[in-house]
N, C-alpha and C positions, 0 to 999 in steps of 0.2 A: 463594264465587268461588273461595276458596284453596283446598277442596277439589279442583275441576274442573281448578284449574291444576295441582296435584300430580297428579295422573290421567295429565293429559294431559304433562306431563314426563315422568312414566314409558314412558307408552307412545312414546317421543316419542327414550325414550333403547334400547326394547326395539330400536325401528325401525333407528338409528345403530346400534345393536351387531350384528347379524345377521351371521351369519358367523363370529364373530368363537369360538376356543377358550372361552377363559379367562370363566370362570363366579361366580356366590354370592360370597357373602363381605357384612359389615357395616361394614368400615371396623375387626375385635376380631376378627382371627387365631388368636388364641390357638393351643394348640399343633397338631400335626399330626399325621394316620396315615392311610395309606391314599387320601389327596388327603382325607379328612374335616380338617375345623379343630374343636378344642373350645376351649371355655373352662369354668371350672369358678365353678357355681353357689352357692358361699357358703351360703347361706341355707338352701336346698332339698339339700344335700351329691349333687348329682349333676353331670353335663358337659351344656354343651347343644351344639348342631351350630351353628358359626357362620358355616360355608360351606365349599365344596366346589371347585379344580381338576382340570379330568378331562374327557373327552369321553366316557365310559360312558355304555354304554346301560342298561347295569344299574347301580344302586346298593341295599347292603344297608346299611343302619343297625344296630349292632351294640346289643346290650342293654345292656355294659356299657364303660366307657373308663377305664383307669389303676385300673381295684379301683371306681368310683363307674359309676350305672344311669348311661344317658343318656336326661336327663330332658324335653327340648325342641329342636323345631329355630324355631332364629333367625332372627329377620327379617333376610329377602335370602340365605339360609344356599343355596338354590341359584338365583339370579334369573339368567331367564337361558341356564337349561342348554341349550339345543337342541339338542342329541343325546339325553337321557337322556329314558328311554319306561316303565321299572320302575325303580320305587320300593319298599324294604319297611324298613316302621319297626315297632320293634318296642315289645311293650304298658309298655314303663317309662316312653314317649312320652306327656306329658299335655298337652301346649300347640306348634300351630304358629302361628310369627311371622309380624310382618307382609310379606308380598312375596313369602314364605319360596321356594315356584314358581313367581312372576310369571315371567309370559315361558320356562316349559319349551312349548314351541311342541309339540314331541309326547308328554308327560308325559299317560295317559290311554286311556282305552276307556271301563270304569265305575269305581265308586268309591265305599267304601261306610263310614260312619263311624258304629261302634260301633252296630252289629248282633250283635250276640250270638247269635241265631239263624238267622244265616245259614247254609246248606246247601250244600256241593259242586254243585249247581246253578247258586246265587247267585252263585259263585264272581265276583270281577271282576275282570277280566286281568291290569290292569298296576299296578294299586295296593292293597295294604291296608291301611287305618287304623283301627288298633284301638283296641277301647269303651273303654280310657286318659286317648285324645285327649277334651280337654272344652273347648278353647279352640282356636278360628281365625281367624289375625289379617286383620285390611285386607288388602284386595290378595291375600290369601295363595299363589292358586290365577287370577291376572287369567292373560287370553290363553292358557290353557291350553286350546289350539284341537282336541286329537284329543277329550276329553271328551266321551261321549254319552251318561251318566246318573251321577245325585249321589241317594243315601241318606244322609240323615243324622238321627242317632236322634236320642232325645230324654236322649242321655246326654252331648250336646255340649251346652254351658251358654253359648257365645257364638260368633256367626258376622259377623265384623266387616265395617265396610262393603267394595262389592264387590271380596269374599272371590274370586267369581267372575263377573266381569265379564269382558265381551268372550272367553267359553268358545265359539266362533262354529258347533261344531258339537254342543251341546249342547242333549237331544232331552226327557229325563224325569228330572224332579225332587220327589225327596218329603221333606218338609220335617214331622216326627218332633213339633216344636215349636216351630210357627213364633216363636211367641216371641223366643227365640235368636234372630233374624236379624236385622241391625243395613241401615238404608238401602243402598239402589243394590246388594245383598250378587249380583243378578243380571241388571245394567244388561247393555244391548246386547248377549244371549244370544236372536239374533234366529232360531233355531229350535228355541230352546224347543217341546215340543207338546202336552205331558202334565204339569200340575204337580198333585201331591196335597199337602194342608195340612191339619194340626190345630196348633189350642191348647189346651196344659194349661195350668189353672189360672190363678192370674193374673195379666194383664197389665200393662206398661209404664204408667204412669199417665199420658203423652203417647200421643198420639190415631195409635196404627199400624198401624189393622186398617183397611187397602185393600189391595187387591189392588197398584197404581202403585208402593207404598213398599217396593216386593220390586226395582222397577226403576228408580230415581229420581225419582221422582214426591214434589213434598211435600205433594200434598194428594189428593182422592178427583179431583177436579173434573178433577187430566191421568191418570186412570187411561189414555185412550186414546191418549194422547200417548206413555208411558211403557210400557205393558203389550206384550210384544211380538206382531207382526199374527198368526205364526204358532201363539201360543195358544190353541190350539182345546177343549180338555178338559180339567175343573177333577175335582178331587173334595178333598172335606173332609170329614174323616174324624174328627174328635172338636173340638168347639169346642162349650159353652156357650150363645153369643149369636155371631148376626150382626149388626155395628151397622148405621144406616140410610149410604146410601150405599158402601158395602166395596167394590162388584164393579160401580156404577157406569159404563156407558158404554163397558167392555168390548167393543165392540162384534164382535168377532174372535172371543167363547165361541160354541162351540153347543152342546155336551153338560158339563152341571154333576148332582154327585153329593152330597148331602149327606146323610152319617150318621152315628153314636155316640150322643150327647146332648144337639145342639140343640138350646136352650128354642123359642128366640126369633129371628126374624128383621127385624130393622129397617126402618122406610121406605125405596121408592128404595133398597133391596139389592143390585137386579140391575136398575134400571131405565135403562133406554137398552143394552140387551145386542140389539141388535135383530135379529144374527145367529143367536140361540139358537134351536136347534131342543129340547131335551129337557131337562128339568130330572127328578133322581128325589129327593122328599121325606121325610125320616124321618119317620118318627109319634109323634116324640119333640116333634115345633113342637107349641106352645101357643097362643103368640103371634103373631101376623103383623101388621106394622106395614103401615101408606095407601100404596097403590101401587109396594109390591114390585118389581113385573115393567111397572112401566110401562113403554112402545113397546116390548111385545116380543113385535110382532104374528105370530111364527111357531111363537113358543113350546108345544110341548105339556107341563105340569108332572104327574107323576105319582107323587103324594104316597102315602104307606105307611099315613097314615089312611083307615079306613073312611067318615068324612064331614067335614065340618070343623069343628074347634073351636068350642069357642064365643070363643074369647081373638082366633081373626081379624075384626079390617078389615073393613069393607064391603066396602071398597073395594082390594082386597089385589093381588089379579090379573090387574089391567088387562085385553088384550086376549085374555090368556091362553085356552090350552084345560086345563082341571081335571077330572081322573080319579083316579077314589076306587078304595083297591086292593082286590081282590077274587081269594082265592086261588080260585077256582072262580069259573066264569063265572056269572052270576048272571041270574035266571025273568026281573027283572023289572030295565027301565030300561038295560040292560046297554051300553047309549053310553055312560055314566057311569063308569065302571067299567075299571080295569086288572089285568092280572096277569104271572105270566111263565110262558113254557112254555117245555123247555129251557135256559134260564136268561137268554131272550127278553124283552125285554116287548110284552105281546099286547094292545091294547086288544078288550076283549070281543066286542065291537058288531061287529068286521070280520072 
């Protein structure tokens, strides 16, 4: 309850201050240059941006201040800077603090965190986050309503609670290590359509592998309540095990793709995903629990295995139809197989 009260108080503050020019700052102004305020972090021998006063649409954060590197953007540094559209962050910055850009309604377009392989064709319109950033604080980009796409690479070690909540135009999110993301990071992102997830290495001890965790749910039974109704496409790029009930009750999901190293899918992992029509399943899955696709009557499963592995439960697929992979149209029982034609899924019997 205290967490919810805190979020609502921040949103109320943003609403009350709409239209004011002054923005940014956590109360520690430090020293000021070019409308940016700095404070020295003696332990790390660098400066932290702690505030901004101005109404510019474009801000460039320098690599150095007073002969030392700029190593962080502090808590609330650009809080409620409603004219800010574009910002350039140097690769000396390691962390973005709590609510650092919260309420920057105009900030965004597309955003990339730590993707070294980004090409010129992937240039992100208004914000470029360097791969030096390893930490994104609580509510850091809350209410940045122009953000449409976010890519967070596995170089980012932590993403705080509500970091991107209330980003009302956000449509596409890629998380290259979802273990780094804390609860409700994408709460109330009501236009989110496409989500790509990877779970690399060992996760936390507490059970947080259910989709609703990213949106504010406290357990898997709340998936249907908290996962945005707009979310229709899910891709799991890397994950060793999909636990029981992970996507239970996600009633608006239409298409799911499970790639990579997944070996196990737990019982009822997709039960109640009643709108889902297509699931492409990695051939690496050797263990399949009971009733994984319970109440998925519209679903067609396209397994990249050529036949059912022996480790799959007898009652795994519920009412869903199952097709096994064949590179070419088989002469026997073509109605049981599928393949690709020009990159599209084809059921060979059709």
